[in-house]
C-alpha positions, -999 to 999 in steps of 0.1 A, spaced: -15 -412 730 -15 -428 693 15 -413 676 26 -418 640 57 -406 621 69 -406 585 77 -439 569 113 -436 564 136 -466 570 146 -478 596 111 -476 607 117 -499 639 138 -470 655 109 -446 655 85 -472 667 108 -481 696 113 -444 705 74 -438 707 70 -472 726 96 -465 752 83 -431 759 50 -447 768 28 -441 738 13 -463 712 29 -462 678 8 -461 647 33 -474 621 22 -461 587 21 -487 560 50 -490 536 43 -466 511 26 -478 477 14 -464 446 -16 -453 465 2 -436 491 20 -416 465 -12 -408 446 -28 -395 480 3 -372 485 2 -360 448 -35 -352 450 -32 -329 478 4 -314 475 13 -283 456 25 -295 420 60 -284 422 66 -297 460 95 -319 465 86 -356 458 93 -366 496 68 -341 508 42 -358 487 49 -392 497 50 -383 533 18 -365 532 2 -397 517 16 -418 546 3 -393 572 -32 -396 558 -31 -434 558 -19 -433 593 -46 -409 604 -71 -433 589 -54 -460 611 -63 -438 642 -32 -416 648 -38 -386 671 -2 -368 669 25 -368 642 60 -369 654 86 -356 628 119 -337 622 125 -303 609 155 -287 592 176 -255 589 192 -237 561 178 -230 525 162 -265 520 124 -266 520 124 -297 542 122 -273 572 88 -263 562 73 -298 553 58 -300 588 40 -267 586 28 -273 551 16 -308 560 -2 -294 590 -21 -268 568 -30 -294 541 -42 -319 567 -63 -292 584 -80 -283 551 -87 -320 547 -105 -320 580 -75 -335 599 -66 -312 629 -36 -329 640 -9 -321 667 26 -319 654 56 -325 673 86 -312 652 122 -319 662 149 -298 648 186 -300 657 191 -297 693 216 -270 685 190 -248 668 171 -241 698 178 -261 730 148 -247 750 124 -256 724 138 -291 720 134 -297 757 97 -282 757 87 -308 731 106 -334 748 86 -327 779 52 -330 760 63 -365 749 78 -379 781 44 -379 801 53 -392 836 89 -403 829 114 -387 851 144 -369 834 167 -398 843 143 -422 824 140 -401 793 178 -400 791 178 -438 794 152 -439 767 171 -418 743 205 -437 750 186 -470 743 170 -458 710 204 -445 700 221 -477 706 191 -495 689 197 -473 659 235 -481 657 230 -517 660 201 -520 634 223 -500 610 254 -523 616 233 -553 608 218 -537 577 253 -529 564 264 -565 568 234 -577 550 240 -554 519 275 -568 515 264 -604 517 235 -598 495 261 -592 464 272 -629 468 242 -648 480 230 -677 460 194 -664 463 182 -630 469 152 -644 487 176 -657 516 185 -623 522 150 -609 522 140 -637 546 168 -630 570 162 -593 571 124 -600 578 136 -622 607 161 -596 617 135 -570 620 112 -592 642 141 -599 665 148 -563 669 113 -554 675 113 -573 708 145 -555 719 139 -530 747 172 -528 767 208 -529 760 213 -566 766 183 -571 742 199 -552 716 233 -569 720 215 -603 718 194 -591 687 227 -580 669 246 -613 678 214 -633 663 212 -611 633 250 -617 626 243 -656 629 215 -653 604 235 -632 580 264 -654 582 242 -684 575 232 -671 543 246 -694 514 270 -675 494 295 -680 464 331 -669 464 344 -639 446 381 -628 445 387 -596 462 399 -580 431 367 -589 413 343 -574 439 323 -544 428 313 -517 454 289 -490 447 280 -460 469 245 -445 472 242 -407 478 215 -381 476 187 -367 495 179 -385 527 145 -396 522 150 -413 489 183 -428 500 168 -443 530 132 -454 520 133 -483 497 98 -483 487 106 -451 466 140 -458 453 131 -492 436 148 -510 464 179 -501 448 201 -519 472 183 -551 463 188 -544 426 224 -537 430 229 -567 451 213 -590 425 237 -575 401 267 -586 423 274 -552 437 281 -545 474 264 -512 485 268 -486 512 247 -455 515 258 -419 523 228 -418 548 223 -438 580 199 -428 608 224 -433 636 250 -412 616 223 -384 612 218 -386 650 256 -382 654 257 -351 631 225 -333 643 220 -346 680 255 -349 696 274 -319 707 308 -315 687 329 -324 718 312 -357 723 313 -364 684 350 -357 685 358 -377 718 339 -408 706 349 -404 669 315 -397 656 324 -366 635 322 -386 602 297 -362 584 317 -332 596 346 -345 578 325 -354 547 311 -321 546 346 -309 545 356 -329 515 324 -314 496 337 -279 501 360 -283 472 330 -282 451 303 -264 471 317 -236 493 284 -226 512 255 -241 527 228 -245 501 206 -267 522 196 -303 521 224 -327 519 242 -313 489 277 -308 506 275 -344 519 265 -356 485 295 -342 469 317 -352 499 307 -387 499 314 -390 461 349 -382 468 350 -404 501 339 -433 483 365 -427 455 391 -423 482 381 -457 498 383 -476 465 345 -479 455 339 -485 418 310 -463 412 283 -440 427 246 -437 422 231 -404 430 194 -404 439 176 -369 432 140 -365 442 121 -342 418 118 -308 432 148 -310 455 169 -278 447 201 -288 465 203 -321 447 195 -304 414 227 -281 421 247 -313 429 237 -328 396 251 -300 377 284 -306 396 287 -343 391 302 -341 356 331 -320 370 335 -342 400 337 -373 376 363 -356 355 385 -345 384 382 -377 404 375 -404 377 346 -418 397 316 -429 375 284 -414 388 248 -423 377 223 -394 387 187 -409 388 158 -384 392 128 -398 413 93 -388 413 57 -400 410 63 -408 373 94 -429 378 94 -460 357 112 -490 375 120 -509 342 136 -480 326 157 -471 355 168 -507 364 180 -510 327 200 -477 334 215 -493 366 223 -526 348 241 -507 319 260 -487 347 271 -519 364 282 -533 331 303 -502 325 317 -502 359 328 -540 354 342 -534 320 362 -506 332 375 -523 361 384 -556 343 400 -537 315 423 -519 338 432 -553 357 440 -570 323 461 -538 313 478 -539 347 485 -576 341 499 -574 309 521 -546 318 535 -566 347 540 -597 326 561 -577 301 584 -564 328 
């Protein structure tokens, strides 16, 4: 069967899952303005921005021959839990009667999860399916580790093109990985490519580290967030995101006793940090966003960029809380709304000003500390 899925980085993971389950993956094109325009045209005006982009991606993938759509659901007040149903109805009105397989967290309805998995597994035995899931999980972890390394090196590379070229090669290497040994070999080769990127030296005290938080789609999908990690890298800032696919799997697909046994309960701890500002579940990633701002502060980061898609109510609530978080923690936070009208030039100017502010604050503090030490 020809199966497609939302284009949300890291795309190779979804492609690998479909392949290992014995189906043909239809990888949707990287979203462009045309993709966004398609989604906006057929979506409700005040729908969340991710819903619009994903709809555009589905239409493009269907035109490429996709027969089924594989996606995730959601729980709680966030409207993301209704994305698939709304997409299905819109596509049907357009004449595309698509089959959807919607995976919610395994803890919401285990029987329903297994029923859907049975549809996808075809002739594979239960043991073979378990092996596939473990392989894809390991693949996801490995690819995330490689990307984290690259986003650190990017801040010090002599040429941003070297990082882009290396990442393209790394994705091609991982594309050929189908077993544990393949994945380990791919990660080793990825490390060699990353370590081979020419860089300049920066003293540890002069390094700038910026966290990226917000709704999962705009945090992960570089095509809609202005490739913000590349922008920050070119400005000399190391980056780390609040959202990585392998950690999402840890949080929503692994039982709590496994998470604790293998110390995969990071997001549980992050949500606990967020409870100082958001006591209840308001949906989406609002608690995580707030918790990560505090976590980045605790780990010595210099600033945080908060990505907020238009129409996302949980992140809108978070935006109203950000000033008090900054006041209480001292962490500079830049909130950036993202929608189909977002102008890259204006936002890049805002990011540049934010980094200049961080550098000024950091270096002023360092000079003050140095002067105080010299006068003792």
